[in-house]
N, C-alpha and C positions, 0 to 999 in steps of 0.2 A: 161256825162262826164264819161274822159276816166280816169280808175284806172286800174294800177298794181299791181296784187298779189303776192304776193312773201313767199314760204312756204318752209319750211326744207325737208318734205317728198310730195311724189305723192297722195293727198288726197282720194285713192279710191285701193284696199276697206276700207271701214269705221269701224277696226278691233281696233282702237287707239283714244283716245280723240282729239287731236290736228285734225285728220284727219275730224271726226264729223263733227266739230266746223268749219273747212274752208268749206269741202262740204255744209253747209246749208246754211252758210253766202254769198256763190258765186251764187246760187239755188235765192237767196232773191236779191242779189246786182244786178243781171242781168237783174231784173224787168225794170230797170230803168238807166242802166248802161254800158257802153263799156268794159267789161273785158279783161285786158289781165294777161292770169296765167305763172308762172315762178315755176315748181318743179323742185327737181331732186331725184332720188332714186338708186338703186341698178341696175344692169342689168337685173334682172328678175322681179324686180316692175316696170319697161317701157313697158309697155302692150298695146297691142291693147283694150284691153278692158276697162283700165284706164282710154283712150283717149275717147274712145265713151261715158264714163259716164259724161267726163267734155265739152266735146267740143259743146255739148250745148247750153249752160250757158257763152259760152265766146266766142270772136272775135276770140282770137288765144290762142291757147297751147302751152307748150313749156317746155318740159321731158328733160332733163339733165343726162344722165347716170353717175355712179360714185361709179366706183369700187375699192375693199379691199384698193390694192395698192394706190390706190388715196386719199382714205379717211387717212390711215393709214398718209401718206405724210404729206398732213394738218394738220389733226392733233399733229404729232410731232411740226409743223412749229408751230402752234398758240401756241404749250404749253411753246415754246423754246420764244416765245414773249410773254409769261404772262398771255396770254389770258386762258379761260376754254376749255376743251378739247372739248366739243361739237360744239365750234365755228369750230373747223378743221374739225371734222367729218365731220360738214352739209355743209361744205364748197365749192362750187364748182366754179373754175372762168370760168369756160364757161361761166356759168350763170350770173353771172357778169358783163362778156363781153356782154350779149347779153342786161340783163337789163341797162348798159348806152346805148348803141346803139339803142333800142327801146323807151326809155323815148323821145329821141330827133328824131328821126324817125316818131313816131307813134302822140307825141305831148301829154306822158301823164300826166294829173292834178294830181293826187295823187299815191303813193306808200301804198301800204297795208300791212305791212310785220308781220308775225306769229313768235311769242318767239325771244328771244334773239338771237337764233340761226341765223340767216338770216341779224341781223346787219351790216356783214362786209360787205357782197354784195352788199349795199345799198351806205356804206360809199362813201362821197364824190359828191352823187349824188343830183345834182341841183334839186330836185321835191320837193312840201310840201309832207308830208309823218306821217304815223300814225304806230307805233308798239304795238302790241298785245303781252304783256308778256303772257296774258293767265292765267298761275299759277305763284303762287309767287315761283319758280322755287329751289331759293336759300333754301328756307324754308323746300320744299321738300327734298334737297339736305342733310341737317342737321339731319333730320332726319332718313335717309335712313345712314349715318353715325354712329347716335347714335346707330342703330340695327344692327353694323357691329362692326365687333371687327381684333387687325395686321395688317399687310398689306395693305390688303384693307380698314380699315377704316380710316386711313392714306391719302390714295390716295382721297378719298370719302372728307376728311378734307379740303385737297388740293383746289382740284375742288368747293368745297360748298364757300370756302374763293374767290376765285376766280371769281364763277359765281357773287358770294354778291357785289364786286366788281363792274363788269361789268355792271351787270342790273343798278347799277347806275351811271356808266359812258355814256353810251349810250344815257343814260335820252333827253340830250341834242342835240342828234344828231335828234330826232322825234319833230315833232310840237304836237302831240297827241300822248295817251299812255289812252292804256286797261287794263282791268284785268278782270278774271271774277268773282270774288265777292269780296264781302266789307272786308271779314274776311283777303283774302290773300290782300288785298292793305293794310293792316294793319302791318304788317308783311314785306312789301318792304321799303327799302331805299332808295327810288325817292322819286321826287316831287308830286305832285296831280297825280289822276288816274282815268279814267273815266269809271265803272265796267258794264261791256254786258256780262253779264250771258248767257250761255247756251240754246236752246231750246230743247225741244221733238216735234217731227211728233207723235203727238196722233191720228191721223188719222191711223197712220201704225200700233203705238207702242198702242195698245188696249185689252181687252180680249176677249179670243176666249171662246165662249159659247159651253155649252158644253164637254168643255174639259176635262176629268178625272183629280184629282189631284194626281197622283201616287207618285209624289215626296215630301219629307216631309221640306228639308231646300235646298236652292238654294244659289251660291254664281256666280256671271260669271264676266268677264272681258280677255284683255291679260294677257295671264297667264306667260306671257315668263319677262312680264313688274315687276320689283321689288317690288313696292308697294302689289301687286296683287298677288305675290309670298309670301309673307311677310303674307299677310291676309290668305290666303289657310293653310300654314302651323300654323297658329295661332289657325284657325278652328280647324283642325284634331288634334294637339298637346296640346290644350288646354282649347277649348270651348266642343268638342266631348265627351272624355272623361267624363266633369262632368254629362254632359247629357245622355249618357247611363247608368249614377251608378243608375240613376232611369227609365229612357227609354231605353232600349238595343235597341229597333228595330227601332229606329230612322235612317235615309240615309239621306244623304250630296250630291250634284250635284254639281261639280267644272267645269262649262262650261268657253271656251272661247279656242284661236286659243295660238297654238303655246307655251304650257304648257312648263315650264322646267322641267328640269328632276328632282328635288325634289318636283315637284308637281306630275308630273306620275307617282312616287313612294309612294304616299299616295292612290293610285289606291287600294281597298280590298272591301270585301261583302259589307259594310254602306258606302262608298265612291266613289262616279263614277267622273272619270276624264274623261271629254267627247270629248277635241281639239277640232277643227274648225268647226263651224254648220253653214250651209247652211242659216239656219234663226233662228234666237237667240231665237225670237220670243214663239217658240215651248217648248223650256227648260223652260220659264218662265211660258209659260198654264201650263206646269205638273206639277206648283211644288206648294205647298201652303205657306212655307213663304220664301222669303230674307233678309240674313242674312249676314252684311257686315264691319266685325269689324275692319276696315280702321286704322291704324295708324298711317304709315308713306309717307300717299299720302296726296296732299294739290289739292286744285280748289275744283269746282261744279262735283260731280260723277255721269255722262252721265248715268253710269250702275243705279246708287238707282235712279233716275226720268225716268229710264224706267219702272224698276220695278213697281214703282207706277205706271206710266201713263199703265199700264198689269191690273192694280189692287190687284196688292199683297203688302201685309201688310209688313213692314220693318224694320227690327232691326239694328243700326247702331251705330258707333261711333261719338262723340260729337265733334269730329274735322269734319267730312263728314256730319253729319247733320248741322252745323252752317251755311255752305252757303245757304243752301235749304230753313232755316226759316222755315222749319213745327214747328208744336206743340207736343210735346211728349207726347202719348198717345192717338193722335187724329189723325194724318195723318203718321207719325210715331213711332217707340219707338226708345229708345237713352239708352244703357248701357256701363258701365265701366270696366268694367272684366269680367272674366271665366264665375264665377257665374252668374251675374247679366245677362249675354247673354244666359245660358242655360235655368233659370227660364222665362227669356219674350218669349224664345222659345217654351217651355212644356207652356204658357199660351196662347200663339196662337195657339199651333198644337192642343189641350184642348178644345178649343171653335169657332168651325166653323162661327159661328156668328160673333164674335168679327174680324176673318178673312175679309171675307165679309163686315161689317161694313169699317174698317180700309181702305181696298182694293179702297173701294169707295169714302171715304174721299183722300186717297193719291191723285187717277187719278182726281177729281175735282181741288185739289190744284195745281197738275204743269198744267192742262189745263187753268187754272186762273193766273198762273205766269209764265210757262215756256213756249213759245211758239215762239219758230224759227223767225218768220215772225218780231214782236213788236222788242224781241230783237235783230234782228237784222238793225232794223230800228232806235235804238237807234246809233250803228257805222253809218248809211247813216247820219244821220243828223252832227253829229260828223266830219266826214268825207267830206261835203257839205256844212255846214255851219259857223264848229267850233264854236257851242254854247251850249253845253250842258257842264255847270261846272264840272270843274274836282273834284272829292272828296279829299278834304283836310285831312292830314296825322293826327290821333288823338291826 
């Protein structure tokens, strides 16, 4: 089957969840299908390295440069038309023209679009299609809105309302619809959805034998992404002071690309902000406990699955633990406030045997439930057969 994959971002490097999902799905789908990839990015993101990483898996790879002036123009254009700002920010008229042409010239059998941001680029194209909503993005936007104030809160409220309507409006444009977890599906104001979770490369993310555990706590992620910024601030301002009241020497590592100014300012004698790391596995390997009090993000958190695959015990929030489906105090731990996070962190830091046992259980859980090949085969069956029953709304 000839499948055209339309992405809002170039899926390399793999520092964002949507890029990671797209990259691994492409690798699996390429085994049995002829893939054509369309993605746009800022000029500095359109690199030979990105092309070289994706070209082996695709019959054709097309990147479209999308400068800031053009992004601002389309953002304004779509805003005036009542669409979400993100529709304009990620829109490429050149990519849309290419999509219309390649569908006819190459005889494309199916279009696979990632995120609602790509919907406008395939509107009106005569071809069977699937939309991967990925996360309940409107739900995430609502949480972000509630965590801010003033003009920013109003702007996020407007964007939330528009995304909520738009997610529902584009549903009828596509033949099939996927999302990353059942918990995300429940909050979507659409028709039925097929749950296609993320996977983890457990051959790549695995415990590093003999690596000394010199860091106490770690949180990872793209540190310019608002939910990760919010989590970093919550850790430093709420959780760590409680923990330090009884364990003054405990350290925290915030590891990940493009740290926001507010995250950079957290650097201190007991908090380390790493910035981009060539191999995030080494950060996991040096740490004793992964702690992720995520309150405004949605979806299946790759960072948590990676930590579990590395054999790290994890403490996280109910909203982040829910999509994973692991059992509290067996494969991970769940906390609801700063005191609970601090208490559970001390419990794990003081008990090496428990850390080891929970880490082993966490890795086995990921191996059993989050395999890229198995997860993507669900998507493949949906695209090729349309036979997977979509999850009804509760």
